[in-house]
C-alpha positions as CSV (number, residue, x, y, z in Angstrom):
1,M,23.9,-9.1,12.6
2,S,21.9,-7.8,15.6
3,E,19.9,-10.3,17.6
4,S,16.2,-10.1,16.8
5,I,13.5,-10.3,19.5
6,H,9.9,-11.0,18.5
7,I,6.8,-10.3,20.4
8,S,4.5,-13.2,19.6
9,L,0.9,-13.1,18.5
10,E,-0.3,-14.9,21.7
11,S,-2.2,-11.8,22.8
12,L,-3.9,-11.5,19.4
13,V,-4.9,-15.2,19.4
14,S,-6.2,-15.0,22.9
15,R,-8.3,-12.0,22.0
16,A,-9.7,-13.6,18.9
17,A,-10.5,-16.7,20.9
18,A,-12.4,-14.6,23.3
19,G,-14.7,-13.5,20.5
20,S,-13.5,-9.9,20.0
21,N,-16.1,-7.6,18.5
22,A,-13.5,-5.4,16.8
23,S,-14.6,-4.2,13.4
24,S,-11.5,-5.6,11.9
25,A,-8.4,-7.7,12.7
26,A,-6.3,-4.6,12.3
27,A,-8.0,-3.1,15.4
28,Q,-6.4,-5.8,17.6
29,T,-3.1,-5.5,19.4
30,P,-0.3,-5.4,16.8
31,A,2.9,-7.4,16.8
32,L,6.3,-5.7,17.1
33,Q,9.7,-6.9,15.8
34,Y,12.7,-5.7,17.8
35,D,16.4,-5.5,17.0
36,A,17.7,-5.6,20.6
37,A,21.2,-4.3,20.0
38,S,20.1,-1.1,18.4
39,L,17.8,-0.1,21.3
40,A,20.4,0.3,24.1
41,S,22.2,3.3,22.6
42,V,19.2,5.6,22.2
43,T,17.5,7.6,24.9
44,P,13.9,6.2,25.3
45,G,10.9,8.4,24.8
46,S,10.0,8.2,28.5
47,G,6.4,7.5,27.8
48,K,5.8,10.6,25.6
49,S,2.8,10.1,23.4
50,F,2.6,10.4,19.6
51,Y,-0.2,10.4,17.0
52,I,0.3,9.5,13.4
53,E,-2.1,9.9,10.4
54,T,-1.3,8.2,7.1
55,F,-2.2,9.3,3.6
56,G,-1.7,7.4,0.4
57,C,-0.8,3.9,-0.8
58,Q,0.0,0.6,0.9
59,M,3.7,1.5,0.9
60,N,2.8,4.5,3.0
61,V,0.8,2.4,5.4
62,H,3.7,0.0,5.7
63,D,6.1,3.0,6.3
64,S,3.8,4.1,9.1
65,E,4.1,0.6,10.6
66,K,7.9,1.1,10.6
67,V,7.6,4.6,12.2
68,V,5.3,3.3,14.9
69,G,7.6,0.4,15.6
70,V,10.7,2.5,15.8
71,L,9.1,4.9,18.2
72,A,7.3,2.3,20.4
73,G,10.6,0.4,20.7
74,R,12.2,3.6,22.1
75,G,9.6,4.1,24.8
76,Y,7.1,6.4,22.9
77,R,3.4,5.6,23.3
78,Q,0.9,5.8,20.5
79,V,-2.4,7.5,21.1
80,E,-5.6,7.5,19.0
81,K,-6.5,11.2,19.5
82,L,-4.4,14.1,18.2
83,V,-5.2,16.2,21.3
84,D,-3.6,13.6,23.6
85,A,-0.3,13.6,21.7
86,D,3.1,15.2,22.5
87,L,4.3,14.4,19.0
88,I,2.1,14.7,15.9
89,F,3.1,13.0,12.6
90,Y,1.6,13.2,9.1
91,N,2.9,10.4,6.8
92,T,2.1,11.9,3.5
93,C,1.4,11.2,-0.2
94,S,2.1,13.6,-3.0
95,I,1.0,11.5,-6.0
96,R,-2.0,13.7,-6.5
97,E,-2.6,17.4,-5.7
98,K,-5.7,16.6,-3.6
99,A,-3.6,14.4,-1.2
100,A,-1.0,17.2,-0.7
101,Q,-3.8,19.8,-0.1
102,K,-5.3,17.6,2.5
103,V,-2.0,17.5,4.4
104,F,-1.5,21.2,4.3
105,S,-5.1,21.6,5.5
106,R,-4.3,19.5,8.5
107,L,-1.2,21.6,9.2
108,G,-3.3,24.8,8.8
109,E,-5.4,23.7,11.8
110,F,-2.4,24.6,14.0
111,R,-2.1,28.1,12.7
112,G,-2.4,30.6,15.6
113,A,-2.9,27.8,18.1
114,P,-1.5,28.5,21.6
115,G,1.9,26.9,22.2
116,E,1.5,23.4,23.7
117,N,5.1,22.3,23.3
118,K,4.0,19.8,20.7
119,I,6.4,18.5,18.0
120,I,4.8,18.4,14.6
121,G,6.4,16.4,11.8
122,V,5.7,15.8,8.1
123,L,6.9,12.5,6.9
124,G,6.9,10.6,3.6
125,C,6.6,11.7,0.0
126,L,5.3,15.3,0.5
127,A,8.2,15.8,2.9
128,Q,10.7,14.6,0.3
129,Q,9.0,16.7,-2.4
130,E,8.6,20.0,-0.6
131,G,11.6,19.8,1.8
132,E,12.5,23.0,3.5
133,D,9.5,24.8,1.9
134,I,7.3,23.1,4.4
135,F,8.9,25.1,7.2
136,E,8.0,28.3,5.2
137,R,4.4,27.3,4.6
138,A,3.9,26.0,8.1
139,P,6.5,27.5,10.5
140,W,5.1,25.4,13.4
141,V,6.4,22.3,11.8
142,S,9.7,21.2,13.3
143,L,10.5,17.9,11.6
144,V,10.5,17.0,7.8
145,C,11.6,13.4,7.1
146,G,11.5,11.2,4.0
147,S,10.9,7.5,4.0
148,A,14.6,6.5,3.7
149,S,15.4,8.2,7.1
150,Y,12.8,6.7,9.4
151,R,15.3,4.6,11.4
152,K,16.9,8.0,12.4
153,L,13.7,9.4,13.9
154,P,14.8,8.8,17.6
155,E,18.0,10.8,16.8
156,F,16.0,13.6,15.1
157,L,13.6,13.8,18.0
158,A,16.4,13.9,20.5
159,R,17.8,16.9,18.8
160,L,14.4,18.6,18.9
161,E,13.8,17.7,22.5
162,S,17.2,19.1,23.5
163,G,16.3,22.5,22.0
164,G,16.7,22.1,18.2
165,R,14.1,24.1,16.2
166,R,14.0,22.4,12.9
167,V,15.4,19.0,11.7
168,M,15.3,17.5,8.2
169,G,16.1,14.0,7.0
170,L,15.8,13.7,3.3
171,D,18.4,11.1,2.3
172,L,17.4,9.0,-0.7
173,D,20.4,6.9,-1.7
174,T,20.3,4.4,1.1
175,D,19.2,0.9,1.8
176,E,18.2,1.7,5.4
177,T,14.6,2.0,4.2
178,F,14.5,-1.8,4.0
179,E,16.2,-2.7,7.2
180,T,14.3,-0.7,9.8
181,E,15.1,-2.8,12.9
182,L,11.5,-3.1,14.2
183,T,8.1,-2.8,12.7
184,R,4.7,-2.5,14.4
185,R,2.3,-4.6,12.3
186,D,-1.2,-3.2,12.1
187,N,-2.8,-6.5,11.0
188,P,-2.1,-9.9,12.8
189,I,-3.0,-11.9,9.7
190,R,-1.6,-10.0,6.6
191,A,1.9,-8.5,6.6
192,Y,3.4,-6.0,4.1
193,L,7.0,-6.5,3.0
194,T,8.8,-3.9,0.8
195,I,11.1,-5.6,-1.7
196,I,12.0,-2.6,-3.9
197,E,12.0,1.1,-3.4
198,G,11.9,4.0,-5.8
199,C,11.4,3.9,-9.6
200,D,13.7,4.2,-12.7
201,Y,10.8,4.9,-15.0
202,A,10.0,8.6,-15.9
203,C,6.3,8.7,-16.4
204,A,5.4,12.3,-17.3
205,Y,2.9,12.7,-14.5
206,C,4.6,10.9,-11.6
207,V,6.6,12.3,-8.6
208,V,7.8,8.9,-7.4
209,P,11.3,9.1,-8.9
210,H,11.7,12.5,-7.1
211,T,10.2,11.5,-3.8
212,R,11.3,7.9,-3.5
213,G,14.5,8.0,-5.5
214,P,16.0,5.5,-8.0
215,E,15.1,1.8,-7.8
216,R,16.8,-0.1,-5.0
217,S,16.0,-3.8,-4.5
218,R,16.3,-5.5,-1.1
219,R,18.5,-8.6,-0.8
220,S,16.5,-11.8,-1.2
221,D,18.1,-13.4,1.9
222,A,16.8,-10.5,4.0
223,I,13.3,-10.8,2.4
224,L,13.1,-14.5,3.0
225,S,14.5,-14.3,6.5
226,E,11.8,-11.7,7.4
227,T,9.1,-13.9,5.7
228,R,10.1,-16.8,7.9
229,R,10.0,-14.7,11.0
230,L,6.5,-13.4,10.1
231,A,5.4,-17.0,9.5
232,D,6.7,-18.0,12.9
233,L,4.7,-15.1,14.4
234,G,1.5,-16.5,12.9
235,Y,1.1,-14.3,9.7
236,S,-0.5,-16.3,6.9
237,E,-0.5,-13.8,4.1
238,I,2.4,-11.7,2.8
239,Q,2.0,-8.8,0.4
240,L,5.2,-7.8,-1.4
241,L,5.4,-4.1,-2.1
242,G,7.2,-1.8,-4.5
243,Q,6.4,1.1,-6.8
244,T,7.5,-1.2,-9.6
245,V,7.4,-4.5,-7.7
246,N,8.1,-6.8,-10.7
247,S,11.2,-4.8,-11.6
248,Y,12.9,-6.5,-8.6
249,R,16.5,-7.6,-9.1
250,D,18.2,-9.3,-6.2
251,P,21.4,-7.4,-5.3
252,G,22.6,-10.3,-3.2
253,P,24.7,-13.3,-4.3
254,R,21.8,-15.4,-5.4
255,K,20.6,-12.9,-8.0
256,L,17.0,-14.0,-7.9
257,N,14.6,-12.4,-10.3
258,F,11.0,-11.5,-9.4
259,V,9.5,-14.9,-10.3
260,D,12.2,-16.7,-8.4
261,L,11.5,-14.6,-5.3
262,L,7.8,-15.1,-5.6
263,L,8.2,-18.9,-5.6
264,E,10.6,-18.9,-2.7
265,V,8.3,-16.7,-0.5
266,A,5.3,-18.9,-1.4
267,A,7.3,-21.9,-0.3
268,V,7.9,-20.7,3.2
269,A,6.1,-23.0,5.7
270,G,3.1,-21.3,7.3
271,I,2.5,-18.8,4.4
272,R,-0.8,-19.5,2.8
273,R,-1.1,-16.5,0.4
274,V,1.4,-14.2,-1.3
275,R,0.3,-11.0,-3.1
276,F,2.3,-8.3,-4.8
277,T,1.7,-4.7,-6.0
278,T,2.3,-2.6,-8.0
279,S,3.3,-4.2,-11.3
280,H,4.6,-2.1,-14.3
281,P,3.3,-3.5,-17.6
282,N,6.8,-3.1,-19.1
283,D,8.2,-5.7,-16.7
284,F,5.2,-8.0,-16.6
285,T,6.1,-11.4,-18.1
286,R,4.5,-14.7,-19.1
287,E,6.6,-16.3,-16.3
288,I,4.6,-14.4,-13.7
289,V,1.4,-15.8,-15.1
290,S,2.9,-19.3,-15.2
291,A,4.0,-19.0,-11.6
292,I,0.5,-18.1,-10.5
293,E,-1.0,-20.9,-12.5
294,E,1.2,-23.5,-10.9
295,T,1.5,-22.2,-7.3
296,P,-1.7,-22.2,-5.2
297,A,-0.1,-19.9,-2.5
298,L,0.4,-17.2,-5.1
299,C,-2.9,-15.2,-5.2
300,N,-4.7,-15.2,-8.5
301,H,-5.0,-11.5,-8.7
302,I,-2.9,-9.0,-10.6
303,H,-3.0,-5.3,-10.3
304,L,-1.7,-4.0,-13.7
305,P,-2.0,-0.2,-14.1
306,V,-2.8,0.9,-17.6
307,Q,-3.4,4.7,-16.9
308,S,-5.1,5.2,-20.4
309,G,-6.6,3.2,-23.2
310,A,-5.3,5.4,-25.9
311,T,-1.8,4.9,-27.4
312,P,-1.2,8.6,-28.1
313,I,-1.9,9.4,-24.4
314,L,0.3,6.5,-23.2
315,K,3.1,8.0,-25.4
316,A,2.6,11.4,-23.9
317,M,2.6,9.9,-20.4
318,L,6.0,8.2,-21.3
319,R,4.5,4.8,-20.3
320,T,6.8,2.7,-22.6
321,Y,4.0,0.5,-24.0
322,T,1.1,0.8,-26.4
323,R,-2.5,-0.2,-26.0
324,E,-1.9,-3.3,-28.1
325,E,1.2,-4.3,-26.1
326,Y,-0.8,-3.9,-22.9
327,L,-3.7,-6.0,-24.2
328,E,-1.3,-8.7,-25.2
329,K,-0.3,-9.1,-21.5
330,I,-4.0,-9.1,-20.6
331,D,-4.5,-12.0,-23.0
332,W,-1.7,-13.9,-21.3
333,I,-3.6,-13.5,-18.0
334,R,-7.0,-14.4,-19.4
335,S,-5.7,-17.5,-21.1
336,A,-4.3,-18.9,-17.9
337,R,-5.6,-22.3,-16.7
338,R,-6.3,-20.8,-13.3
339,P,-8.8,-17.8,-13.4
340,I,-6.9,-14.6,-12.4
341,S,-8.7,-11.4,-11.5
342,I,-7.3,-8.1,-12.9
343,T,-7.5,-4.6,-11.4
344,S,-6.0,-1.4,-12.7
345,D,-5.3,2.4,-12.3
346,I,-6.6,4.9,-14.8
347,I,-5.9,8.7,-15.0
348,I,-8.6,10.8,-16.6
349,G,-8.0,14.2,-18.3
350,F,-4.3,14.0,-19.0
351,P,-3.2,17.0,-21.0
352,G,-4.2,16.6,-24.6
353,E,-6.8,13.8,-24.0
354,T,-9.4,14.1,-26.7
355,D,-12.9,12.8,-26.7
356,S,-11.6,10.0,-28.9
357,D,-8.9,9.2,-26.4
358,F,-11.4,9.0,-23.6
359,E,-13.6,6.7,-25.7
360,A,-10.6,4.5,-26.2
361,T,-10.3,4.2,-22.5
362,L,-13.9,3.2,-22.1
363,S,-13.5,0.6,-24.8
364,L,-10.5,-0.8,-23.0
365,L,-12.7,-1.3,-19.9
366,D,-15.1,-3.3,-22.1
367,R,-12.3,-5.3,-23.7
368,V,-10.5,-6.2,-20.4
369,Q,-13.5,-6.5,-18.1
370,Y,-11.5,-5.4,-15.0
371,D,-12.6,-6.7,-11.6
372,G,-11.9,-3.3,-10.2
373,V,-10.4,0.1,-11.2
374,Y,-8.9,2.9,-9.3
375,S,-9.6,6.0,-11.3
376,F,-8.4,9.6,-10.8
377,K,-8.5,13.0,-12.4
378,Y,-5.1,14.2,-13.6
379,S,-3.5,16.8,-11.4
380,P,-0.2,18.5,-12.3
381,R,2.6,17.7,-9.8
382,P,5.9,19.5,-9.1
383,N,9.1,18.2,-10.8
384,T,7.2,16.3,-13.5
385,P,7.3,16.9,-17.3
386,A,3.5,17.0,-17.5
387,Q,3.4,20.0,-15.2
388,S,4.2,22.4,-18.1
389,M,2.3,20.5,-20.9
390,A,-0.2,22.4,-23.0
391,D,-3.8,21.4,-23.8
392,A,-4.9,21.1,-20.2
393,I,-8.4,19.7,-19.8
394,P,-10.9,21.9,-18.0
395,E,-11.6,20.7,-14.5
396,E,-15.4,20.4,-15.1
397,E,-14.7,18.2,-18.2
398,K,-12.3,16.0,-16.2
399,S,-15.0,15.6,-13.5
400,R,-17.6,14.7,-16.2
401,R,-15.3,12.1,-17.8
402,L,-14.4,10.6,-14.4
403,A,-18.1,10.2,-13.5
404,V,-18.8,8.5,-16.9
405,L,-15.9,6.1,-16.5
406,M,-16.8,5.2,-12.9
407,E,-20.4,4.4,-13.8
408,H,-19.2,2.4,-16.9
409,Q,-16.9,0.3,-14.7
410,R,-19.5,-0.1,-12.0
411,Q,-21.9,-1.7,-14.5
412,I,-19.0,-4.1,-15.6
413,Q,-18.4,-5.1,-11.9
414,I,-22.1,-5.6,-11.3
415,A,-22.3,-8.0,-14.2
416,L,-19.1,-9.8,-13.3
417,N,-20.1,-10.3,-9.7
418,E,-23.6,-11.5,-10.5
419,K,-22.0,-14.4,-12.3
420,L,-20.4,-15.5,-9.0
421,V,-23.6,-16.1,-7.2
422,G,-23.7,-19.8,-6.2
423,E,-19.9,-20.1,-6.5
424,E,-17.7,-21.2,-3.5
425,F,-14.5,-19.4,-2.5
426,E,-11.9,-19.8,0.2
427,V,-12.0,-16.7,2.3
428,L,-9.3,-15.5,4.7
429,V,-11.3,-13.9,7.5
430,D,-9.9,-10.5,8.6
431,A,-13.0,-8.7,10.0
432,H,-16.1,-9.0,12.1
433,H,-19.0,-6.6,11.5
434,S,-20.9,-6.8,14.8
435,A,-23.6,-4.3,13.7
436,R,-24.8,-6.7,11.0
437,N,-23.5,-9.9,12.5
438,Q,-21.3,-10.7,9.6
439,W,-17.7,-11.8,9.1
440,G,-15.6,-10.4,6.3
441,G,-12.5,-11.4,4.3
442,R,-10.9,-11.7,0.9
443,T,-10.7,-14.4,-1.6
444,S,-7.3,-15.3,-3.2
445,C,-8.5,-13.3,-6.2
446,N,-9.0,-10.3,-3.9
447,R,-12.8,-10.1,-3.9
448,V,-14.3,-8.9,-0.6
449,V,-16.8,-11.3,0.8
450,N,-19.1,-10.6,3.8
451,F,-20.8,-13.7,5.2
452,T,-22.7,-15.3,8.0
453,S,-21.6,-18.3,10.1
454,R,-23.0,-20.3,12.9
455,R,-19.4,-20.5,14.3
456,E,-17.6,-17.9,16.4
457,N,-14.0,-16.7,16.7
458,L,-13.2,-16.9,13.0
459,L,-10.5,-14.2,12.6
460,G,-7.5,-15.5,10.8
461,E,-9.2,-18.7,9.5
462,C,-9.5,-19.7,5.9
463,L,-13.1,-20.9,5.3
464,Q,-15.2,-22.1,2.4
465,V,-18.0,-19.5,1.7
466,K,-20.8,-19.8,-0.8
467,V,-21.8,-16.6,-2.5
468,T,-25.6,-15.8,-2.1
469,R,-25.7,-12.2,-3.3
470,S,-23.6,-9.7,-5.1
471,G,-23.0,-6.0,-5.5
472,P,-20.6,-3.8,-7.5
473,N,-17.9,-3.9,-4.9
474,S,-18.4,-7.0,-2.8
475,L,-20.1,-10.3,-2.4
476,V,-22.4,-11.7,0.3
477,G,-22.3,-15.3,1.3
478,E,-22.7,-18.0,4.0
479,H,-20.1,-20.1,5.6
480,L,-20.3,-23.8,4.5
481,V,-20.0,-25.4,8.0
């Protein structure tokens, strides 16, 4: 195994100690993890600059951390403005049509622009989905690269810089996605860690099996080794990632299941909090609830996407569970001795969704009392069964239903958060809002709390905060000194 070199968080700590006015901890200098042996054989970037814009989920954000780390470790320099960059990357999402349109809109800004010798690359899910067609739609693009090929970026760029016109990297059946040798962490407090890639489910609306490939779990020894390195660097919160994170099955000799892995990550010295996302209801078990009940370091928050409250629509979506089976799992969570917050994803306007189906989804919100919901209008995606389904819902009706659902959920959140006024929570501080002289952070149950304090230099600390006011999406409080 290659020798690992870590750049410590000393510069981050010193900046926090100096009372940085950054709007968030993520704005501070990030940490890099290097694999020394792998750097010597690749020609460095010689100070060439790059710009990267990320679209989509937390896995895409973490993928961009890997891309930045790979490039920075080879001598490339990240810049904040596109105009200053020699290389321009868009790390893309294709889960919804709007996200894909936004990327092609960005690419369209280069149409007819004078040649500036810039290399433009499309990375991620849209790259995997569209492949060579991207070159046809945007001929000025010279690199198309999926998430499993990021460690090969220096090789791809070397080919382009030596005169190559177009390069593609679209391998899927590989474990190299997990073992990128260096990562630039955007947050000095909270670290993402991918434990499973791809998806073996076949939800009718979803492009993930096509863009991310089949499920591949990362070895538990590699996960735990990286967790210990992150703890040594000063990270106190780990978020385990996967499209179906609770489907994890250890391919290594220990054969840990998801709960076993959760408990071992939570037991690493220096790790105060462990989160995970996204769970699939089919693989959500009582054992997960029991682990959260019994282990303070496991955050008492579960994101459990339901997508619809109507069993006929769930069946059409190929979601593998009914409304009643989903609600049984909600009851497990609600009956836990430790209060656990619940958030979810909901798709509005799936083909064939009747008024009755939509009302069933609204009634599910009332039944579950979600602490938060990410809701979206259905949009047909390439290479999915739902793309050719009949009974499409008119766009204006989808918009109407979405507005109704969002307001319905907003009222639920207002009522839930009002009950928390006067309560005390431990908050991990990850932001400072200088304009309103407040600090910000999250509770273990993933509620956002903005608060005042007579103390300074609080980034990275866990503090007791009393809630004094509430809103639909966040709480306001004061630090109990």
